[in-house]
Residue frames relative to the residue before (quaternion, step in Angstrom):
aa qw qx qy qz dx dy dz
X 1.0000 0.0000 0.0000 0.0000 0.00 0.00 0.00
X 0.6644 0.4878 -0.3034 0.4781 3.56 0.93 -0.87
X 0.6226 0.5441 -0.3423 0.4462 3.59 1.07 -0.71
X 0.6522 0.5080 -0.3154 0.4660 3.61 0.97 -0.84
X 0.6450 0.5108 -0.3350 0.4592 3.61 1.00 -0.79
X 0.6420 0.5153 -0.3331 0.4597 3.60 1.02 -0.74
X 0.6391 0.5136 -0.3240 0.4720 3.58 1.00 -0.79
X 0.6457 0.5130 -0.3209 0.4658 3.55 1.01 -0.85
X 0.6553 0.4957 -0.3195 0.4721 3.58 0.97 -0.78
X 0.6473 0.5243 -0.3203 0.4512 3.58 1.05 -0.71
X 0.7275 0.4335 -0.2338 0.4776 3.60 1.03 -0.80
X 0.4901 0.6950 -0.4340 0.2974 3.58 1.14 -0.35
X 0.6759 0.4792 -0.3320 0.4509 3.69 0.80 -0.75
X 0.7005 0.4650 -0.2761 0.4656 3.63 1.11 -0.49
X 0.4308 0.7388 -0.4505 0.2563 3.59 1.22 -0.13
X 0.6634 0.4869 -0.3514 0.4465 3.72 0.75 -0.73
X 0.6820 0.4704 -0.2957 0.4755 3.59 0.88 -0.87
X 0.6404 0.5247 -0.3267 0.4560 3.56 1.03 -0.74
X 0.6578 0.4990 -0.3206 0.4642 3.59 0.95 -0.79
X 0.6387 0.5122 -0.3285 0.4709 3.61 1.04 -0.72
X 0.6659 0.4855 -0.3048 0.4775 3.57 0.93 -0.85
X 0.6273 0.5437 -0.3399 0.4420 3.58 1.05 -0.72
X 0.6868 0.4684 -0.2920 0.4729 3.59 0.93 -0.79
X 0.7056 0.4752 -0.2759 0.4475 3.61 1.02 -0.76
X 0.7850 0.3140 -0.1554 0.5109 3.56 1.03 -0.82
X 0.2965 0.7729 -0.5145 0.2237 3.56 1.14 0.45
X 0.6265 0.5475 -0.3404 0.4381 3.57 1.17 -0.58
X 0.7256 0.4322 -0.2533 0.4717 3.58 1.14 -0.57
X 0.6892 0.5068 -0.2780 0.4370 3.58 1.15 -0.64
X 0.4812 -0.6637 0.4826 0.3082 3.59 -0.96 0.74
X 0.3446 -0.7366 0.5554 0.1738 3.55 -1.13 0.73
X 0.0938 -0.7926 0.6015 0.0338 3.58 -0.90 0.95
X 0.2283 -0.7554 0.6031 0.1167 3.49 -1.21 0.62
X 0.2707 -0.7413 0.5916 0.1650 3.53 -0.93 0.94
X 0.7117 -0.4567 0.3152 0.4308 3.56 -1.27 -0.16
X 0.8609 -0.0609 0.0446 0.5031 3.59 -0.82 -0.99
X 0.6539 0.5207 -0.3333 0.4361 3.60 0.95 -0.77
X 0.6708 0.4856 -0.3104 0.4668 3.60 0.99 -0.75
X 0.5688 0.5861 -0.3951 0.4205 3.58 1.12 -0.40
X 0.6794 0.4586 -0.2942 0.4915 3.58 1.12 -0.60
X 0.7437 0.4176 -0.2328 0.4673 3.58 0.94 -0.82
X 0.5142 -0.6364 0.4345 0.3766 3.66 1.16 -0.24
X 0.7450 -0.3961 0.2811 0.4572 3.61 -1.25 -0.18
X 0.2520 -0.7478 0.6004 0.1295 3.53 -1.19 0.71
X 0.2719 -0.7805 0.5475 0.1305 3.59 -0.78 1.04
X 0.3156 -0.7163 0.5926 0.1898 3.50 -1.02 0.93
X 0.2605 -0.8043 0.5170 0.1339 3.54 -0.21 1.25
X 0.4335 -0.6671 0.5435 0.2677 3.49 -1.13 0.79
X 0.6219 -0.5059 0.4091 0.4358 3.59 -1.18 0.28
X 0.6235 -0.5965 0.3616 0.3531 3.53 -1.05 0.83
X 0.6648 0.4880 -0.3475 0.4463 3.71 0.79 -0.74
X 0.6556 0.5007 -0.3201 0.4658 3.61 0.98 -0.79
X 0.6577 0.5042 -0.3139 0.4634 3.58 0.93 -0.86
X 0.6537 0.5054 -0.3189 0.4643 3.59 0.95 -0.80
X 0.6378 0.5222 -0.3344 0.4569 3.59 0.99 -0.75
X 0.6507 0.5017 -0.3162 0.4742 3.58 1.00 -0.80
X 0.6462 0.5208 -0.3268 0.4521 3.56 0.95 -0.81
X 0.6624 0.4992 -0.3075 0.4663 3.58 0.92 -0.85
X 0.6350 0.5276 -0.3348 0.4542 3.60 1.02 -0.74
X 0.6671 0.4892 -0.3021 0.4737 3.58 0.94 -0.90
X 0.6651 0.5008 -0.3076 0.4606 3.59 0.91 -0.88
X 0.6404 0.5261 -0.3339 0.4489 3.58 0.99 -0.75
X 0.6692 0.4878 -0.3031 0.4716 3.58 0.97 -0.81
X 0.6455 0.5071 -0.3253 0.4693 3.57 0.97 -0.77
X 0.6487 0.5121 -0.3192 0.4637 3.59 0.99 -0.78
X 0.6516 0.5079 -0.3180 0.4651 3.60 0.98 -0.79
X 0.6592 0.5003 -0.3101 0.4680 3.58 0.95 -0.85
X 0.6484 0.5075 -0.3213 0.4678 3.59 0.99 -0.78
X 0.6432 0.5191 -0.3232 0.4609 3.59 1.01 -0.76
X 0.6704 0.4899 -0.3027 0.4680 3.59 0.91 -0.87
X 0.6375 0.5127 -0.3297 0.4712 3.58 1.02 -0.73
X 0.6390 0.5199 -0.3263 0.4636 3.59 0.99 -0.78
X 0.6465 0.5106 -0.3261 0.4636 3.61 0.96 -0.82
X 0.6495 0.5186 -0.3182 0.4559 3.58 0.95 -0.86
X 0.6813 0.4741 -0.2925 0.4748 3.60 0.88 -0.93
X 0.6135 0.5512 -0.3532 0.4416 3.59 1.06 -0.68
X 0.6903 0.4616 -0.2905 0.4754 3.59 0.89 -0.88
X 0.6084 0.5352 -0.3593 0.4629 3.60 1.06 -0.63
X 0.6722 0.4810 -0.2938 0.4800 3.59 0.92 -0.88
X 0.6482 0.5242 -0.3240 0.4474 3.57 0.98 -0.79
X 0.6715 0.4828 -0.3037 0.4730 3.59 0.97 -0.80
X 0.6495 0.5127 -0.3267 0.4566 3.59 1.09 -0.62
X 0.7198 0.4420 -0.2496 0.4736 3.59 1.04 -0.72
X 0.6086 0.5706 -0.3709 0.4081 3.59 1.10 -0.53
X 0.4823 -0.6697 0.4747 0.3058 3.62 -0.96 0.79
X 0.5686 -0.5983 0.4263 0.3701 3.60 -1.09 0.54
X 0.5484 -0.6175 0.4547 0.3336 3.52 -1.15 0.65
X 0.4610 -0.6733 0.4878 0.3102 3.61 -0.90 0.79
X 0.5628 -0.6033 0.4283 0.3686 3.59 -1.06 0.58
X 0.5424 -0.6270 0.4520 0.3290 3.52 -1.11 0.73
X 0.4641 -0.6911 0.4829 0.2715 3.55 -0.99 0.85
X 0.7804 0.1689 -0.0935 0.5947 3.58 1.13 -0.59
X 0.5111 -0.6509 0.4525 0.3321 3.61 -0.98 0.73
X 0.3764 -0.6986 0.5672 0.2203 3.51 -1.20 0.68
X 0.2745 -0.7820 0.5402 0.1462 3.54 -0.44 1.19
X 0.6004 -0.5747 0.4020 0.3843 3.61 -1.09 0.60
X 0.4246 -0.6976 0.5207 0.2490 3.54 -1.01 0.85
X 0.4859 -0.6722 0.4843 0.2785 3.53 -1.15 0.65
X 0.3283 0.7390 -0.5189 0.2771 3.56 0.49 1.25
X 0.6389 0.5076 -0.3392 0.4681 3.59 1.14 -0.48
X 0.6229 -0.5346 0.3986 0.4091 3.59 -1.20 0.44
X 0.8243 0.2283 -0.1806 0.4857 3.54 -0.83 1.00
X 0.5572 0.6303 -0.4105 0.3517 3.61 1.11 -0.36
X 0.5838 0.5771 -0.3840 0.4226 3.60 1.11 -0.54
X 0.6537 0.4924 -0.3138 0.4814 3.58 1.00 -0.78
X 0.6495 0.5283 -0.3264 0.4387 3.57 1.03 -0.76
X 0.7120 0.4597 -0.2654 0.4597 3.60 1.05 -0.67
X 0.4956 0.6608 -0.4402 0.3521 3.60 1.18 0.07
X 0.7605 0.2561 -0.1620 0.5743 3.59 1.20 -0.38
X 0.6101 -0.5584 0.4121 0.3823 3.55 -1.22 0.43
X 0.6257 0.5330 -0.3432 0.4546 3.59 1.05 -0.71
X 0.6645 0.4981 -0.3062 0.4654 3.58 0.98 -0.78
X 0.6528 0.5036 -0.3186 0.4678 3.58 0.98 -0.79
X 0.6554 0.5117 -0.3201 0.4540 3.58 0.96 -0.81
X 0.6701 0.4902 -0.3067 0.4654 3.60 0.91 -0.86
X 0.6463 0.5052 -0.3222 0.4725 3.60 0.98 -0.78
X 0.6421 0.5201 -0.3256 0.4596 3.59 1.04 -0.73
X 0.6416 0.5161 -0.3279 0.4632 3.60 0.96 -0.81
X 0.6651 0.4913 -0.3059 0.4719 3.60 0.93 -0.83
X 0.6406 0.5200 -0.3272 0.4605 3.59 1.03 -0.71
X 0.6573 0.4961 -0.3131 0.4730 3.60 0.95 -0.83
X 0.6471 0.5246 -0.3257 0.4472 3.60 0.95 -0.82
X 0.6646 0.5030 -0.3141 0.4547 3.60 1.02 -0.68
X 0.6749 0.5025 -0.3010 0.4487 3.61 1.12 -0.55
X 0.6351 0.5505 -0.3433 0.4192 3.59 1.08 -0.58
X 0.4772 -0.6572 0.4906 0.3158 3.63 -1.00 0.70
X 0.6097 -0.5879 0.3908 0.3604 3.54 -1.15 0.65
X 0.6612 0.5255 -0.3135 0.4341 3.60 1.02 -0.74
X 0.5691 0.6085 -0.3889 0.3933 3.59 1.19 -0.32
X 0.5004 -0.6467 0.4877 0.3057 3.55 -1.06 0.79
X 0.6247 0.5508 -0.3373 0.4388 3.58 1.08 -0.67
X 0.5622 0.5986 -0.3997 0.4073 3.60 1.14 -0.49
X 0.6703 0.4806 -0.3003 0.4791 3.58 0.90 -0.87
X 0.6414 0.5295 -0.3310 0.4458 3.57 1.02 -0.75
X 0.7013 0.4468 -0.2759 0.4821 3.59 0.85 -0.95
X 0.6190 0.5264 -0.3482 0.4675 3.61 1.04 -0.68
X 0.6473 0.5081 -0.3179 0.4710 3.59 0.99 -0.78
X 0.6263 0.5253 -0.3365 0.4675 3.58 1.05 -0.73
X 0.6550 0.5060 -0.3155 0.4641 3.59 0.94 -0.84
X 0.6505 0.5101 -0.3240 0.4601 3.60 0.95 -0.79
X 0.6508 0.5076 -0.3277 0.4599 3.60 0.96 -0.79
X 0.6569 0.5036 -0.3186 0.4620 3.58 0.94 -0.83
X 0.6718 0.4907 -0.3020 0.4656 3.59 0.95 -0.83
X 0.6490 0.5093 -0.3226 0.4640 3.59 0.96 -0.80
X 0.6463 0.5053 -0.3223 0.4723 3.58 1.00 -0.78
X 0.6422 0.5140 -0.3292 0.4637 3.59 1.03 -0.71
X 0.6233 0.5303 -0.3452 0.4594 3.59 1.05 -0.70
X 0.6679 0.4940 -0.3031 0.4670 3.58 0.96 -0.82
X 0.7217 0.4203 -0.2456 0.4921 3.59 1.00 -0.78
X 0.5423 0.6623 -0.3909 0.3385 3.58 1.19 -0.28
X 0.5661 0.6122 -0.3929 0.3879 3.57 1.17 -0.41
X 0.7371 0.3889 -0.2153 0.5090 3.57 1.08 -0.70
X 0.7817 0.2079 -0.0981 0.5797 3.59 1.16 -0.50
X 0.3199 -0.7803 0.5079 0.1754 3.56 -0.40 1.23
X 0.6048 0.5775 -0.3665 0.4080 3.60 1.09 -0.57
X 0.5958 0.5609 -0.3690 0.4408 3.59 1.11 -0.59
X 0.6632 0.4917 -0.3045 0.4751 3.58 0.95 -0.82
X 0.6343 0.5279 -0.3334 0.4559 3.58 1.04 -0.72
X 0.6192 0.5380 -0.3411 0.4591 3.59 1.07 -0.72
X 0.6667 0.4956 -0.3054 0.4654 3.60 0.90 -0.88
X 0.6710 0.4992 -0.3100 0.4522 3.58 0.88 -0.89
X 0.6641 0.5025 -0.3143 0.4556 3.59 0.96 -0.81
X 0.6702 0.4915 -0.3077 0.4632 3.59 0.91 -0.87
X 0.6700 0.4892 -0.3051 0.4677 3.60 0.94 -0.82
X 0.6320 0.5255 -0.3402 0.4568 3.60 1.01 -0.74
X 0.6554 0.5013 -0.3161 0.4682 3.58 1.00 -0.76
X 0.6618 0.4949 -0.3084 0.4712 3.60 0.98 -0.82
X 0.6382 0.5215 -0.3282 0.4616 3.60 1.01 -0.76
X 0.6600 0.4985 -0.3101 0.4688 3.60 0.94 -0.84
X 0.6498 0.5155 -0.3249 0.4544 3.59 0.98 -0.77
X 0.6787 0.4785 -0.2951 0.4727 3.60 0.88 -0.90
X 0.6445 0.5166 -0.3256 0.4601 3.59 1.01 -0.76
X 0.6514 0.5056 -0.3169 0.4687 3.57 0.99 -0.78
X 0.6431 0.5151 -0.3251 0.4640 3.60 1.00 -0.75
X 0.6565 0.4947 -0.3167 0.4733 3.59 0.99 -0.77
X 0.6210 0.5217 -0.3429 0.4740 3.60 1.05 -0.64
X 0.6319 0.5193 -0.3343 0.4683 3.60 1.05 -0.70
X 0.6396 0.5085 -0.3256 0.4757 3.59 1.01 -0.78
X 0.6572 0.5133 -0.3133 0.4543 3.58 0.96 -0.84
X 0.7053 0.4413 -0.2575 0.4914 3.58 1.10 -0.68
X 0.5680 -0.6123 0.3808 0.3968 3.59 1.26 -0.02
X 0.4374 0.7271 -0.4432 0.2889 3.58 1.23 0.18
X 0.6124 0.5700 -0.3630 0.4103 3.59 1.19 -0.26
X 0.6074 0.5562 -0.3581 0.4399 3.61 1.26 -0.11
X 0.5837 -0.5457 0.4640 0.3825 3.51 -1.27 0.38
X 0.6217 -0.5506 0.4074 0.3799 3.53 -1.25 0.49
X 0.6586 0.5079 -0.3188 0.4546 3.59 0.97 -0.82
X 0.6379 0.5196 -0.3333 0.4604 3.58 1.01 -0.78
X 0.6558 0.4954 -0.3165 0.4737 3.59 0.97 -0.78
X 0.6277 0.5343 -0.3416 0.4514 3.58 1.08 -0.69
X 0.6599 0.4874 -0.3088 0.4813 3.58 0.95 -0.85
X 0.6412 0.5160 -0.3276 0.4639 3.59 1.00 -0.82
X 0.6542 0.4999 -0.3167 0.4709 3.58 1.00 -0.79
X 0.6402 0.5232 -0.3299 0.4555 3.59 1.04 -0.71
X 0.6324 0.5218 -0.3325 0.4661 3.56 1.03 -0.75
X 0.6621 0.4832 -0.3105 0.4814 3.59 0.96 -0.80
X 0.6364 0.5299 -0.3370 0.4480 3.60 1.06 -0.66
X 0.6755 0.4918 -0.2931 0.4647 3.57 1.11 -0.67
X 0.5491 0.6114 -0.4102 0.3956 3.59 1.22 -0.24
X 0.6139 -0.5285 0.4110 0.4182 3.59 -1.22 0.31
X 0.6343 -0.5643 0.3760 0.3712 3.53 -1.23 0.49
X 0.6461 0.5399 -0.3266 0.4294 3.59 1.15 -0.47
X 0.5238 0.6360 -0.4297 0.3696 3.60 1.19 -0.18
X 0.6106 -0.5818 0.4018 0.3566 3.52 -1.25 0.47
X 0.5779 -0.5899 0.4421 0.3501 3.52 -1.25 0.45
X 0.6308 -0.5433 0.3924 0.3911 3.53 -1.27 0.38
X 0.5877 0.5777 -0.3793 0.4207 3.59 1.15 -0.42
X 0.6280 0.5334 -0.3391 0.4539 3.58 1.24 -0.32
X 0.5303 0.6191 -0.4199 0.3990 3.60 1.24 -0.16
X 0.4831 -0.6728 0.4802 0.2887 3.53 -1.03 0.79
X 0.1728 -0.7565 0.6173 0.1293 3.53 -1.25 0.38
X 0.2113 0.7632 -0.5882 0.1641 3.52 -1.21 0.47
X 0.2805 0.7647 -0.5563 0.1647 3.53 -1.07 -0.73
X 0.7072 -0.4730 0.3118 0.4230 3.58 -1.25 0.26
X 0.6473 0.5292 -0.3384 0.4317 3.60 0.93 -0.80
X 0.6797 0.4751 -0.2942 0.4752 3.60 0.90 -0.89
X 0.6501 0.5078 -0.3244 0.4629 3.60 0.97 -0.77
X 0.6253 0.5286 -0.3377 0.4643 3.59 1.05 -0.70
X 0.6620 0.4987 -0.3084 0.4669 3.58 0.95 -0.83
X 0.6461 0.5109 -0.3267 0.4635 3.60 0.99 -0.77
X 0.6529 0.4939 -0.3140 0.4808 3.59 0.99 -0.80
X 0.6383 0.5197 -0.3260 0.4650 3.58 1.03 -0.73
X 0.6323 0.5253 -0.3321 0.4626 3.58 1.03 -0.74
X 0.6418 0.5126 -0.3288 0.4660 3.59 0.99 -0.76
X 0.6581 0.5006 -0.3087 0.4702 3.58 0.94 -0.86
X 0.6668 0.4900 -0.3050 0.4714 3.59 0.92 -0.85
X 0.6381 0.5264 -0.3314 0.4538 3.58 1.02 -0.75
X 0.6411 0.5124 -0.3219 0.4721 3.58 1.02 -0.75
X 0.6635 0.4892 -0.3038 0.4776 3.58 0.98 -0.82
X 0.6313 0.5209 -0.3358 0.4662 3.58 1.05 -0.69
X 0.6300 0.5194 -0.3369 0.4689 3.58 1.05 -0.68
X 0.6429 0.5167 -0.3238 0.4635 3.58 1.03 -0.74
X 0.7204 0.4236 -0.2380 0.4950 3.58 1.10 -0.68
X 0.5536 -0.6324 0.3889 0.3774 3.59 1.23 0.05
X 0.5842 0.5777 -0.3741 0.4302 3.60 1.17 0.49
X 0.2453 0.8000 -0.5173 0.1796 3.59 1.10 0.59
X 0.6106 0.5625 -0.3666 0.4200 3.59 1.05 -0.65
X 0.6271 0.5267 -0.3427 0.4603 3.60 1.01 -0.70
X 0.6472 0.5077 -0.3204 0.4697 3.59 1.00 -0.79
X 0.6448 0.5112 -0.3201 0.4695 3.59 0.98 -0.83
X 0.6532 0.5243 -0.3167 0.4451 3.58 0.94 -0.86
X 0.6924 0.4676 -0.2843 0.4702 3.58 0.86 -0.93
X 0.6849 0.4850 -0.2924 0.4585 3.58 0.90 -0.90
X 0.6538 0.5103 -0.3155 0.4611 3.58 1.03 -0.71
X 0.6545 0.5182 -0.3134 0.4527 3.57 1.12 -0.61
X 0.5990 0.5623 -0.3624 0.4400 3.62 1.23 -0.28
X 0.0095 -0.8491 0.5277 -0.0216 3.58 0.62 1.15
X 0.6539 0.5142 -0.3279 0.4478 3.60 0.95 -0.79
X 0.6321 0.5101 -0.3352 0.4773 3.58 1.02 -0.71
X 0.6319 0.5377 -0.3355 0.4462 3.59 1.03 -0.72
X 0.6703 0.4739 -0.3053 0.4826 3.59 1.00 -0.75
X 0.6621 0.4886 -0.3105 0.4758 3.61 1.00 -0.72
X 0.5878 0.5892 -0.3709 0.4120 3.59 1.14 -0.53
X 0.5680 0.6090 -0.3856 0.3973 3.60 1.17 -0.43
X 0.7559 0.3068 -0.1839 0.5483 3.61 1.16 -0.51
X 0.3877 0.7220 -0.4869 0.3021 3.60 1.20 0.40
X 0.6406 -0.5053 0.4028 0.4149 3.54 -1.30 0.25
X 0.6411 -0.5757 0.3306 0.3852 3.63 -1.02 0.71
X 0.6560 0.5115 -0.3344 0.4430 3.61 0.92 -0.80
X 0.6581 0.4822 -0.3128 0.4864 3.58 1.02 -0.70
X 0.6144 0.5429 -0.3483 0.4544 3.59 1.03 -0.70
X 0.6201 0.5459 -0.3458 0.4448 3.58 1.02 -0.76
X 0.6732 0.4915 -0.3017 0.4627 3.59 0.89 -0.91
X 0.6788 0.4754 -0.2951 0.4755 3.58 0.92 -0.86
X 0.6216 0.5371 -0.3451 0.4541 3.58 1.08 -0.67
X 0.6346 0.5176 -0.3301 0.4696 3.59 0.99 -0.79
X 0.6628 0.5003 -0.3075 0.4645 3.57 0.93 -0.87
X 0.6548 0.5123 -0.3199 0.4544 3.60 0.94 -0.84
X 0.6480 0.5093 -0.3211 0.4664 3.60 0.94 -0.84
X 0.6443 0.5289 -0.3183 0.4516 3.58 0.96 -0.88
X 0.7237 0.4296 -0.2544 0.4764 3.59 0.86 -0.91
X 0.5711 0.5647 -0.3893 0.4510 3.62 1.12 -0.47
X 0.6453 0.5197 -0.3252 0.4558 3.58 0.96 -0.81
X 0.6829 0.4644 -0.2952 0.4805 3.58 0.96 -0.79
X 0.6164 0.5429 -0.3541 0.4470 3.60 1.08 -0.58
X 0.6938 0.4572 -0.2672 0.4881 3.59 1.18 -0.49
X 0.5514 0.6418 -0.3885 0.3647 3.60 1.24 -0.19
X 0.5777 -0.5791 0.4459 0.3634 3.54 -1.28 0.40
X 0.5807 0.5761 -0.3798 0.4320 3.60 1.14 -0.53
X 0.5900 0.5772 -0.3646 0.4311 3.56 1.14 -0.62
X 0.6882 0.4580 -0.2796 0.4883 3.59 1.03 -0.72
X 0.6937 0.4788 -0.2868 0.4554 3.59 0.99 -0.76
X 0.6170 0.5981 -0.3525 0.3707 3.60 1.10 -0.56
X 0.5958 0.5989 -0.3718 0.3849 3.59 1.19 -0.33
X 0.1557 -0.7998 0.5613 0.1449 3.58 0.76 -0.99
X 0.6317 0.5665 -0.3777 0.3707 3.54 -1.28 -0.21
X 0.8070 -0.2499 0.2085 0.4928 3.52 -1.23 -0.56
X 0.4683 -0.7101 0.4487 0.2741 3.57 -0.73 1.07
X 0.7090 0.4585 -0.2844 0.4542 3.61 0.76 -0.97
X 0.6700 0.4802 -0.3055 0.4767 3.58 0.92 -0.86
X 0.6550 0.5130 -0.3183 0.4544 3.55 1.00 -0.80
X 0.6153 0.5460 -0.3551 0.4441 3.60 1.02 -0.66
X 0.6618 0.4883 -0.3054 0.4799 3.57 0.99 -0.75
X 0.6422 0.5169 -0.3270 0.4621 3.59 1.03 -0.75
X 0.6351 0.5219 -0.3287 0.4650 3.58 1.00 -0.79
X 0.6531 0.5086 -0.3178 0.4624 3.59 0.95 -0.84
X 0.6584 0.5001 -0.3171 0.4646 3.61 0.97 -0.78
X 0.6477 0.5072 -0.3249 0.4666 3.59 1.00 -0.75
X 0.6456 0.4926 -0.3212 0.4872 3.58 1.02 -0.70
X 0.6330 0.5240 -0.3320 0.4631 3.58 1.01 -0.74
X 0.6477 0.5134 -0.3219 0.4619 3.59 0.96 -0.82
X 0.6401 0.5176 -0.3231 0.4669 3.56 1.01 -0.77
X 0.6803 0.4777 -0.2922 0.4729 3.60 0.93 -0.84
X 0.6460 0.5208 -0.3316 0.4489 3.60 0.93 -0.81
X 0.7389 0.4526 -0.2414 0.4369 3.57 0.84 -0.97
X 0.8482 0.2454 -0.0656 0.4647 3.59 0.84 -0.94
X 0.4732 0.6422 -0.4674 0.3812 3.62 1.17 0.03
X 0.6205 0.5313 -0.3691 0.4432 3.68 0.95 -0.62
X 0.6322 0.5236 -0.3492 0.4519 3.62 1.01 -0.67
X 0.6238 0.5309 -0.3468 0.4569 3.59 1.03 -0.69
X 0.6921 0.4692 -0.2797 0.4717 3.60 1.05 -0.70
X 0.8026 0.3138 -0.1295 0.4905 3.59 0.92 -0.90
X 0.5657 0.6567 -0.3792 0.3238 3.58 1.14 -0.50
X 0.6270 -0.5279 0.4180 0.3917 3.52 -1.33 0.34
X 0.3474 -0.7518 0.5311 0.1791 3.54 -1.01 0.87
X 0.7543 -0.3090 0.1919 0.5465 3.57 1.23 0.22
X 0.4031 -0.7120 0.5240 0.2366 3.55 -1.12 0.70
X 0.8074 0.1658 -0.0772 0.5610 3.57 0.53 -1.15
X 0.7897 0.0830 -0.0260 0.6073 3.58 1.10 -0.65
X 0.5910 -0.5789 0.4083 0.3859 3.60 -1.09 0.55
X 0.5314 -0.6280 0.4633 0.3297 3.54 -1.10 0.69
X 0.7942 0.1488 -0.0487 0.5872 3.56 0.94 -0.92
X 0.4546 -0.6531 0.5299 0.2933 3.53 -1.13 0.66
X 0.6857 -0.4716 0.3408 0.4373 3.56 -1.28 0.19
X 0.6421 0.5131 -0.3302 0.4641 3.59 1.03 -0.71
X 0.6593 0.4993 -0.3076 0.4704 3.58 0.97 -0.82
X 0.6220 0.5324 -0.3444 0.4595 3.58 1.06 -0.69
X 0.6610 0.5001 -0.3077 0.4673 3.55 0.94 -0.88
X 0.6448 0.5132 -0.3215 0.4664 3.58 0.99 -0.80
X 0.6605 0.5165 -0.3158 0.4441 3.57 0.98 -0.82
X 0.6061 0.5338 -0.3550 0.4709 3.59 1.07 -0.66
X 0.6482 0.5097 -0.3149 0.4699 3.58 1.00 -0.79
X 0.6268 0.5301 -0.3335 0.4635 3.58 1.04 -0.77
X 0.6685 0.4969 -0.3045 0.4620 3.59 0.90 -0.89
X 0.6481 0.5127 -0.3283 0.4575 3.59 0.96 -0.80
X 0.6570 0.4969 -0.3162 0.4707 3.59 0.99 -0.79
X 0.6286 0.5316 -0.3358 0.4577 3.58 1.02 -0.76
X 0.6785 0.4858 -0.2942 0.4659 3.58 0.91 -0.90
X 0.6403 0.5341 -0.3319 0.4411 3.59 1.01 -0.75
X 0.6641 0.5063 -0.3057 0.4574 3.60 1.16 -0.50
X 0.5794 0.5931 -0.3730 0.4165 3.59 1.26 -0.10
X 0.5928 -0.5461 0.4429 0.3927 3.54 -1.30 0.19
X 0.7137 -0.4661 0.3027 0.4264 3.57 -1.30 0.24
X 0.6874 0.4662 -0.2891 0.4760 3.59 0.86 -0.89
X 0.6401 0.5213 -0.3283 0.4591 3.58 1.01 -0.73
X 0.6130 0.5378 -0.3460 0.4640 3.59 1.04 -0.71
X 0.6541 0.5147 -0.3169 0.4548 3.57 0.90 -0.90
X 0.6622 0.5107 -0.3093 0.4528 3.60 0.93 -0.86
X 0.7042 0.4637 -0.2805 0.4588 3.59 0.81 -0.96
X 0.6632 0.4942 -0.3190 0.4628 3.61 0.94 -0.78
X 0.6230 0.5083 -0.3428 0.4857 3.60 1.07 -0.62
X 0.6313 0.5218 -0.3268 0.4716 3.58 1.04 -0.75
X 0.6486 0.5116 -0.3204 0.4636 3.59 0.96 -0.85
X 0.6763 0.5014 -0.3113 0.4408 3.60 0.81 -0.95
X 0.6284 0.5473 -0.3391 0.4366 3.60 0.99 -0.79
X 0.7541 0.3819 -0.2209 0.4865 3.60 0.73 -1.00
X 0.6149 0.5443 -0.3564 0.4456 3.60 1.06 -0.62
X 0.6909 0.4655 -0.2826 0.4755 3.60 0.95 -0.81
X 0.6654 0.5268 -0.3073 0.4305 3.59 1.12 -0.57
X 0.7068 0.4072 -0.2588 0.5173 3.62 1.22 -0.22
X 0.1788 -0.8321 0.5159 0.0969 3.63 -0.26 1.20
X 0.5829 0.6409 -0.3595 0.3469 3.60 1.23 -0.25
X 0.8050 0.1652 -0.0690 0.5656 3.61 1.12 -0.43
X 0.3055 -0.7410 0.5722 0.1738 3.56 -1.23 0.58
X 0.6018 0.5396 -0.3515 0.4723 3.57 1.24 0.42
X 0.6057 -0.2418 -0.7581 0.0071 1.56 -1.93 1.63
X 0.3159 -0.7609 0.5439 0.1598 3.55 -0.85 1.01
X 0.0298 -0.8161 0.5755 -0.0437 3.56 -0.34 1.29
X 0.2175 0.8121 -0.5164 0.1632 3.57 1.12 0.61
X 0.6463 0.5192 -0.3325 0.4496 3.60 0.95 -0.81
X 0.6492 0.5052 -0.3160 0.4726 3.58 0.99 -0.80
X 0.6491 0.5117 -0.3144 0.4669 3.58 0.98 -0.84
X 0.6652 0.5016 -0.3071 0.4601 3.60 0.91 -0.90
X 0.6508 0.5154 -0.3171 0.4586 3.57 0.98 -0.82
X 0.6592 0.4934 -0.3157 0.4716 3.58 0.95 -0.81
X 0.6641 0.5010 -0.3189 0.4542 3.60 0.94 -0.80
X 0.6230 0.5311 -0.3487 0.4564 3.60 1.04 -0.70
X 0.6521 0.4911 -0.3170 0.4829 3.58 1.00 -0.75
X 0.6335 0.5209 -0.3347 0.4640 3.59 1.05 -0.68
X 0.6441 0.5200 -0.3257 0.4568 3.58 1.03 -0.75
X 0.6309 0.5383 -0.3390 0.4443 3.58 1.05 -0.69
X 0.6136 0.5595 -0.3525 0.4316 3.58 1.13 -0.53
X 0.6007 0.5726 -0.3574 0.4284 3.60 1.23 -0.31
X 0.5839 0.6046 -0.3765 0.3896 3.58 1.18 -0.46
């Protein structure tokens, strides 16, 4: 009895702080029930030690303060954009800068500058706009006329190839920015980062979130159209080189929205076929031995970046992307591409295929088992 009175006297000065902590941390503290006496007094809270409770309180308050700050910044920018007057239209058009591959050659002549400007305007217009179809039609007519006149004048074909290469590089760079989150406002990215920071540590990273939307789908469709036009002008190798070098976009495409994956899959299949063609090897020119190594590296870059999408990508939403005949042809194209690689390159690509092919249970395409078995049989013969 005397011991209980001493404990009560010892705890009496802490009663106000204990009651405050009990009310604030009741959500974190486990609740215990005693027998008959606790039935009359209600639930009893096992209070955490004061330093631990204070640390938890500070952590919660810090997160709430950060979230409130990010929300305020987002609302501030939304209000600022709503109140700011629209920008006046430019008095003179802004011609494309000579920063993309080939654009410098295109700007050396008035015909090249005009064609590059038309392609730049077509890429800026929204798809729903009536002017988009008009400007796209103008670009197609100019390119078709250049193809017809290119047989008699090699400079005309060079102008088309340079302008298309610059437009392809610009669209590819914009799509990479969208995939990296660069198309969002700074405040929106801050709020998104705060939401991910508030998630448990076991949640997935923001890089695992899919990306897409109308803007990304428009850029993917534009890349396919530009790639087709580049193939008509004899510049398919430039498109393959640029698309194969976009390794980060290829990895982000694995978590893209299905509609965007379909567009990128069509583009990858189209460029894989051109990478396997004989025109792809003849279009380089120059030193035969050095060019052979460059062609192999460009094919390797294409396989490294986009073979995983063929294994994991969406095969179509309402209808398959490729027919059964096209799928079979594509498997043959991939096998021929791999057969043209060196021994070490074959091992790397086949290991890459097996990793992504086994990780996707929804599809059995592309099945390169025969190619893998053939390569392994040749490897076994080297042991003899």
